[in-house]
N, C-alpha and C positions, 0 to 999 in steps of 0.2 A: 313089509305089508304099509306101517306107516306112511311112509310116501307116496304107497297108492290113496291109502287112504286121503293126505293131503293132496292130494291129483285130482280127487271127484269131488265133486257139488256137495256138500252137508257138511255136516256137522265129522271131522276128522275123528270125534275121543268117540263119538256116537258109533262112527264107519270102524274104529279099531276093536272094538267091544265085541259088535259083530259077529266080525271076524271072527277073534279068539272065538268064541262060542261056538261060530259052524265046525271054527279046525274041531273046537272037542266033542261034541255031540249033535253035530250035522242042522238041518232048518230049527231045529226045539231048542239047541244051543244058541244058536244066532238072537230066536228070539226072548228065553232066559238073561242070558243078556244082555240085551235090549231095554228088557222089565227094569232088572238092576241097577240096569244107569241110568233108568230116564224118570222109571214113575214117582220115585221121592220128590221130586223138584215140581215136576207137573201136577204129582197131589197136592206139594201145599203153594205150588201159585194160584189154582181151582180154589182152595180155602181162601187166599187170598182175594180173589175176584171174588168171592158170592160175599166177603166181609164190606168187601168194599159197594156192592151192590142194597147191601140192606142196613148197610151202619153208614153209607156216605155221606148220609144229611146230618148225623151226629160225630161222624170223623172233623177234629179240628182241621182245618182248608190249607193249614199253614204245614200239618204234618206231607198233603198229600205234594202241594209246592214243593219241601225240601224234596219228595224222592225226583221231582218235577228235574234240581238240578241239580243231583248227581248225577243225575244221566249225563248231565252236560262234561264231568268233570271223568266220567265210564266212558261217554266217544269218545272224549279230547285222548284220552290216557287210548283208547286201541288205532284208533288213524295216526296216533305217533308209532307206537311199536307196529304197526302196521306196514306202515311207508316207509320206512327202516328196517323191514325185510321183502319188501315188494317193489321198492319204487330205488333201490341204489342210486342207480344211473340216469343223465339227464334224457333221455329219451324216454325212459320211462315216469320220470316224475310229468316231462310235457304231456302222457295220455292221463297220467293222473288229474293233470289243473285241466284241459280236455273234457277228460269226463264229469267233473266238478261243474265245469263253466255250464257245460250238455244241460246236466239233469237237475240245475237250478233255474235254466232260461223253457224248459219241456218240462216245470213235473207230471210225469207220469211216469206207471207205471212200466208202458207201453215203449215209451225214450228210453228208461234205464234199464231193457231186454235190448234196443237197441244198442246203445251206445256196449254196451257187454259182446255181442256182435261185431259189431267196426270195431271194438278193441282187439279183437282172438284174430281178425284177420289182419288188423296192423303188425302187431304179432309174427304173425307169419310170412308175413314180405318185410319183415323190417330189425326183427331179432333175432341176434347168437341163440341159438339156445349154448345150458350150460354143458359140462363136462359131465358124461354120468360115471358114474364107476358099478365094482364090479359088486355084485348081490349074492347072494343065495338063493336057487327060485324055493319058491313059494313050498308050501306043503298042499296044493292046490287038487282035492280029489274029485273036482265037476269037470265033467267033461265041457268040450267046450260049445257044442250043439248048444248044453244046456244049462251054458251063462249066457250065448245067443238067443235061447227064446226068451230072457229074465230082462236082456236088453233092449229088445225086440217090444217087449210091454209094456217098459218106460217111456219107449222115444211112442208108444201107442197110446198111451194114458195120455202122455206133452202135450199129442194135437188131437187124442179125440176129447176130451175131457172141453174143451174150450166151443168143441160144433156141437161137443150137448145139450152145454148149459146154453146154447143160440137155441135150440129148438127144444131142452124143456126146462125155462130156467125156473128150476126151482131154487129158495133157499139155501139148501144143506148140499148141493150139488155145486151152487155154484163157491158154494167156503169152501167144498174137497175141492175143485178145479184151482182155486186162489191158491191155499196153502200149500195144494201138490207142485205148482208151475215153480214157487214160491224155495219150496226147497230142491229143485232140481239148477235155480238161477245163483245157491249162493255160491262162491269163493270164497278162499280167502283167508275166512274163520267165521266164525259165527255171529260175532257186530255185523257183519255186511245184511244179514234176516233183518235186520235194523226200518233201512231205507225203503225195501224191499215192500215190505210190511207194512209200512204207515202208508204206502202209496197207493196199498189197494185200501187196508179199513178203516181208514179215516176217511179219505174221500165217497166212501159209498153211505158214507151214516152209521156202519155197524159198529163202532164202539167211534167216541169221543176222544179226539188228540190231547186234550189233560188226562182221560182214563192211559189211558195208550204208554203216554210218556212216565204217569204213577208208578204203573207197569211195570215197563222195561226198567225204572233203577228199583221196583223189589224184588225182579229175577237176579238182579245182581246179587243179592243177602240166600240164595237159596244155592247148593253146594249142584253137580250134575250141567247137563249141556242145555248152551241159551235157547236154542230152538223150542224148550217144554215153552220157552212165554208162547208158544201157539195155543199153551193149554188156556192159561191165563186171558187172551184174548176170545177164542171161544166160552171159555166162562162169560162174558163179560159181555158177549152182544147183545145187539140192539133189536134183533130179531129171534126169530125160532130157526132150528135148537139154540140152544145160551145153556149157561147154567154147565151141570156135571155132564150130559150131552154130548154140547158144543165146545167144552172142552176133548171131550174123548174122538170127536170129528177132527177136529183141527189139529191134535197131537199125529193121529194116525197120519192123517194127508201129507203134517209136513213131511212126517218121520218115511212114509213111503220109497220116494227115491231112493234116498239112503239105503234101505237094504234092496231093491231093485240093483243101484251097479254098483256097488258090493258085489251081492254076488254072480252079478252078471258081468264086471269086469275081471273077476280071481283072477279065469280060467286065460285070458290073454294081457295081462300085465307084464308078462316077461319082455311078448311085441310091443306092447305100450311104450312101458320105459325106456328105449331104444327107438324110441319112432321122436326124430332133433325134429320136427314138424309138430306135432302134437308136442313139445315141450314149447316152443316158439310162440306157440297161438295164449298156451298158458299165461305166459308172459306179460300177453296183452292184458290178457281177462283181468289178472289180478292186477297190474297196476289199476282200471278203471274201478275197479270194487273199492280202492282206495279214495278213489274217487269220490263212490256215491258215496260210503260212510260219510267222508269229511262234505257231504254238500249235506248230509243229512244230520252234522253236526250243526252246522249253522242256522239250518230251513226242517224238520217243525223243532230243534231241540232247543237251542239256543233260542232261537225268537220269540218260546211260547216261556222259558223259563228263567232267563233276565230279563228282569223285569223292570229291576232296582238295580242301588249303588250291593245295598247288603245280597243279594243276589249274586251279583260277578264273586264276595267276596266269599259266601260258602262256597259255590264251585268251584273258585280257584286251591281254600282249602280240603274242599275235598279231591281235588287235584294234587295236590303235594302230597296226602294224606295216601293215597291210592300210587304214586310213583316213586317219591321220596322218602316216606316213613315206611313204605311197603306193608299198611294197615289191611285187615280178615274185607275184605269187599264187604261180604256182611254189619262187619261194626260199622265200616264209615258208611254206609248207607242207613242203618236202623240213626248214629249219630248224625246224621243229616235233615233225614224226618222227626227228630228231638227240636232239628238247630230254627231247623225250618218251622213252628211250632211257640216256639220261646222267640224269635223273629216277632211273630203278624200279634204276639198279644205285645209286644215291645213296642211296635212300631202302627 
């Protein structure tokens, strides 16, 4: 089951919980498992967003800058860990490098989608699939035609929502389409949501780059899936809906693909994991998303946060604390915020 959730786009941890709830108590159990795993961090991030909106003028600027700097360390750690696991050989390192360069040269949301598609084709043509191991079949009670219905609904929404936003340019519908599409394209780990969302919400003016990075840093301090960062963004929107309603809309939209895919793919998983062509394409996709995250590490994370030597020093200390001292992320985030404030007073 974990292998299926890692295969599908979306947050593997949340999808595993959804599947466990589904096995235990059907669709109601799936919703309950998702809510229990997701809502605590989502509520915390919405409250943080509301606090920034209400008290941002009195909050020391050094604190927010410290949160931006700690994002450098968090993303650098994620890039290193993902590259070791997903790019272990020269062909996949090459795909990662090309993807990084392309996204830096063509910084757009559709450029990222194009990179993922090209990487899938490259993997299909060039990469050898990994050896499959024998597993016990999953206790799936969903019939194939039901799974086919959920998968069809997933693709109908993925292709239909952009058309609807063209015909009806409603702000709420635009938010739903953006976050649904993002949730459908995240392969390889939750941190990949960073470049995809940044390319959507910052250039459009929905959220400022400073707010985006400060929220991303704060998201590391709360438990739960990183996808709940969408709740922070929805609550921070410079348009209606925002606040609690905006947070809920974006949260549901970004997690909707996970529900549809896990329920739809379960009846077909035994066939999917024996399909060597699918595995080869996924190798190319995973290498490319590491490149997307590496590009995001430079632009906008590094260029927005590391503005002076003391910023580089703080980012380096935070990275060492995460990678080698193994300190809890929440402690590193809080300490970086305090350090940013103290540095702003001293310099």
